[in-house]
N, C-alpha and C positions, 0 to 999 in steps of 0.2 A: 281489465287492468292493463295499463300501458307498460310495456317492457322497457327496461333501462338499457340505453345504448352505451356501451363502454367505449371510451376513446381508444384509438389505435395508435400505438407508440412504436416508432422506429428508433432503435438504438444503434449508434455507429461508434465503433472503437476498433482501430486497426491492430491493437495489441491484446494484452490479457488483463493484468491487474485484477481488480475486483468487478470488472464489467460482467463477468459470468454470473456473479451473484445477483446483480441488478436484473439481468435478463431472466434468470430463473424465477425471481420474484414477480416480474411483470407477467411472465407466462402463468404462474400460479394464480395471479389475480385477474387473468383473462384480459390483460391490457397489451400484450406483446403483438405487434404486427410483424416485425422482422428484426433480425439482428445482423448487421453488416460488420464483418470483421476480417482479419487476416486469415487466421486458421483457428477454427473451433470445431471439435469433433463430438457430435452427439453420441451419448453413451449407448443408445439403442440402435445406432445406425449400422449398416452393413460394413462400412469402412472400419468402424470400431471393432467389429467382430473379426475382421481381417487382421487388425493390429494385434489382437491377442495371440496370433500365431508368430509374431515377430520375437526376436531375442529380447531378454529382459532389459538389456542395455538400451535398446531402441525405445521400448515402452517407457522406461524411466525418463528419457529425455523429453518425450512428448506428453508426459502425464499432465502438465499444466495447461495443455490445450484441449483437454477433455471437459465437456460441459454436461453435467448430469441433469436429467429430467426435462430437457427441452428437445422436442422432436426436430429432426434434421430439416424438415420443410420450413422451419422458421429461421434457419441460419443460412446466410449468404457469404460464402468464403471467397477470398481473393488469394488463392494459394501461391500463384506465380509471383505476385507482387511481394508477398511476405517472405517467400523463400529467397527471392532475389536480394531483399534487404538483409536477411540473415547471412547470406553468403558474403555479401560485401563487408558486413561487420566481422565475420570470421577471418577475413583477409586483412583486417586492420584499418579499414576505411574510417574516415572521421564519423563518429557516431551521430553528432548533431546534424550533419549534412545528409547522411543516409536516412535518418528518421524523418527529417523535414521533407525530403523527396518522396519517401514512402507515404507520409501523411497527406501530402498534396495530391498524389496520384489516387490514393484511397478515396478522398472526398469527391474527386471528379468521377470516379467509377460508379458511385451510387446513382441509380437511375432516376430520372425525372418522375417516372411513373410511381415509384415507391414513395417519393417525397409528396407527390400530389395526393396519393391515396391515404396516407396516414394523417393523424390529427396533430400529433406532437412528435418532435424529433429531440432525442437526447444525445448530445455529443460530448466529447471530452477535450480538456485543455490540450493545446498544441496540435490538435487535429480537427479543428472545427471552423476555422476562419472562412474558408470558401463555402463550406456547407451552410453556415449561417446565412450568407448572402443568397444562396439558392433557396433556402427556406423563406426568406423575406420576399423573394420573387413570387412565390406561390402562396404567400400569406399564411405560412405555417408557424406555429409557436415553436420556439427553440429554447431548450433548457441546457445550460452548460454545466457539466460536472467538472469542477476544478479539484484535481486530485492532490495538489500540493500547494504550499503557500507561495506568495507572489515572488516571481523571479528577481524583481528589483530589490526586494528585501533580502533575498538569498545572497545577492552580491554584497550587500552590507554585512551580512553574517560572515561570508567568506573572507572579506577583508579583515574582520576581527580575528578569525581563525589564523590567518596568515601572520598576523602580528604576534599571536600567542605561540604558534607552532610553525615557524617558518620552514622547517625541514619537511613539512607535509605539503608543500606547494604543488608537488606532482599530482596530488589527488583532488585539486580544486580547479574546476573549469568555470570561469566566469562566462555567463551567457552573453552573446553579442546583442547590441542594442536593437537590431532588427527583430530578433526573436522576442524580446521583451515587449516591443511595440506590437507585434502580432498577437501576443497573449492578451495585452491590454485591449486590443481591438475586439478580440473574441468576447471578453467580459463586457465591454461597452455595448456590443451589438446584441448580446443574448437577452432574451426576455426575462429569464430568471437564472440565477447562479446558485448551484448547490455545492456546499463544502462540507467536510466531515468533522471539522473541529473549530473551536472558538479561536485558536491560534491562527489558522488559515484565514478566517474571516477578518481578524484584526490586521493581518498584513495586506489584505485587499483594501481595507479602509485606509490604511497607512498610505497606499498607493493612489488614493483619491477616488476610489470607486464607490458607487451609490450603495450605501448600506441597506437601503430599503428593498433591494432586489436580491440580497444574499440570504440564503436559507441554510441553516446547519442541520445536517442529517448524519449522525454518527453511523459508522459501519456496524456490522454484526459479527457473530462468531457461532460456530456450530458446537453445541454442548455435547454432541455425541462423537464428533470427530476428535475433539480435544477433551480429554478426561484425566483427572488426577489418578495417581497410584495410591491405592488404599494402604494405610499404615506403612508409609515409606520410611525406612530407617535412614538417618543422616549420619554418615561417618565423616567424610570430608564434604564441606559445603560446596556444591557445584553451582557457580554463577554461569549464566549463558547470555550471550548476545546473539541476536538473530537479525539479519538484514545485510545490506551491502556494507562490507567491512571497509569503510573509508572515512575520510575526515569529516564529511558532513554529518555522519551518524554519531560523531563524538568519540571515535576510536582513539585519536591522539590523547584526549583527556582521560579516557578509560585506562589506556596503557600506562600513562604517566602516574596516575593515582595508584594503580595496581602495583607498579614497581616500588613506589614509595612505601606502601603498606607492608610489603614483604610478609604476607600472611602465610602461615604454615599449615593451617587447617582448612584451606580453601583452594579451589581450582577455577580457572576461567576458561570457558570454551567459546570460540568464535565460529558461528555458523553463517555462511553466506558467501557470495562471490567476493574474491579477494585478489588483489594484484600482487605481482612478484615483489614490488617495492614494499608493500605493506607486510607481506610475509617476512621479508628480510628484517624490517624494523621490529616486528613482534618477536621473532625468534632470537634476535641479537640482544635486545634490551630488557626483556621482561621474563621473569621466572613463572612457572606454573601456568603457562598459557598454552592451550591446545587448539590448533587450527583444524576445524572440521571441513571448511570450504563449503561450496554450494551443494545442497542436497535437495532432492525433489520434495515438493510439498507433501506428497503422499507419505514420504518417509518422516518428515518433520512432525506430522500429525501423530505418528506412532511413538516418537522418541522424545518429544519436548517435555513430557512429564517426568523424565528421568533426571531432570535438573531440579535445583532447589529455588533459585532466585533468577529472575530475568533482570538484566541491567541494560538499559537502552538510553544512553545519555546524549541523544541526538541534539544537534544545534538547530535543525531545521526540518520540519515534517509537514505532511498534509494531515496525517492522523497517526500512523504507526500501528498498523493492524496487528502486528506481532504482540503488542501490549495486551490486547484482548485475548489473543490466542493463548498467550502464556498464563493469563489469569484463569481462563477456562480449564487449563491443564493443571491448575492448582499452584501456580507460582506467584508469590508476591513480586511486585515490579518496582524497580528503581528507574525513574525516567525524569524528563525535564518539562519545563513549562513551554517548550517549543514543539510539543507533541499534543496528542489528545489527553495526556495525563491529567491536566486540571479538570477535564470534563468527566472523567470516569474513575479517578482514584482519589481517595482521601487517606487519612493515616491508618485506617484499618486494613487496607489492601496493599499498601506499599508506600513509596516515597516519591514526591514530586519536588525536584530540586530546581534551582535557577540554572538555566542553560549556561554551560561553561564554568560553573562554580566548582572548583577542585575540592575545596574544603567540604562542601555539602555532599558531594559524591563520596569522598573519602569517609566521612562520618557515617553515611548510610551503609556502605559496604562493611565498615568496621563493626557497626551495630549488629549486622546480620551474623558476622563471624563470632561475635561475643555472645549472641543470644539465639542459638539455633532453635530453642524451644519456642520462641516468639515467631520465628520464621515458620515453624510448623503450624502455629495458631493462625497466622495470616494466610496460610494456604487455603483454608476453607472459606474465609471471608472473601478472598480474592476470587475464588470459584463462584461464590454466591453473587458477587457483583457482576461478573461476566455473564451470568445467566439472565441478567436484565437486558442485555444487548443481543437480541436474536436477529437473524437475518429476516425472519418474518416481520418483526417490528420495523426493521429498516424498509422492507417492502411496503408496509402499510403507510409509512410516512411518505414514501415516494408516490403512492396512490393519491394521497391528499395534495401533494405538491402539484401533480398532474391535473387533478380535477379543479384545483383553485386557479390554474393557469388558463383554463378554457372558458 
């Protein structure tokens, strides 16, 4: 009987995001050749064992760089490159310029031998332009993972936000034309393009890209890492937002609606990186809002189930993984049609509103406040729906994508 030869896949991502989940799945399916990245620490490595001796504060900061279940020999780190970029960012250097420089250097650092030896290369948006050209040189298939909707469409969205909330201009950075051009070039040159939501796909089609090469593969969630609290009592309804606390994520809309509602039996918690300007606006203008700031993912997994409703009114996403994480933790979700909401939520798990629609957001929040028993009912249906989106299912779909590409 002839043995099946599995394709060898090289994954290249200088940062973190969900690339660790992709790599774990490819390793599980015996498809991973190597993972090139800035910093990823294998959980069984000697270095990880050394980290356990460090103070809790240090371990907390580096927790999102730990990759579980993948041996260190499959991981190729570029420590100095990543640390240099992080240092520049900490000193206030321009983020777009720092990341563009890092991404270019990262692509050049990947060896020709690794490209020649593998069968397929998976790269990520904004860090693949040069890598695709190198793959073409060696006749290697390249699949581009596009993590967020099209930047040209984002500029359109940003202009609309500016008209509606002009005092939030500080939080909106329009991408320069050269960056949008580079991203378009990546999409055009890639053999296949994988996106996580129908919204992202629609924006790529809006930008004129070939719909036939775009594949939707929704993300997954761990049902063991995110779990609901059994028989949770609801006193004051706790709404929570998780993500970058800025204008793109719908924070101006959320704060305006929350202020107008003046609900007495509910609280709003904001979890995620937040600027001083946003803190000032939140504390000055809106009652019953509690700023938690950025917390490690390891902590979020343990505490997300303490809240009752996730509210994620984003204007522009690639997916919005926190939606699935909240659902797995037993939270019904209020989100918008500019996220993965339309792909994974119907009326039994939460509410999908029109992006930017103040009345619809207000009605959804008000309904939750007036019907806490229904919120509790939706908790289980939300959890059940999330269980349909596992990381293993995500990996199996990737396996099909890779095999169909060869």
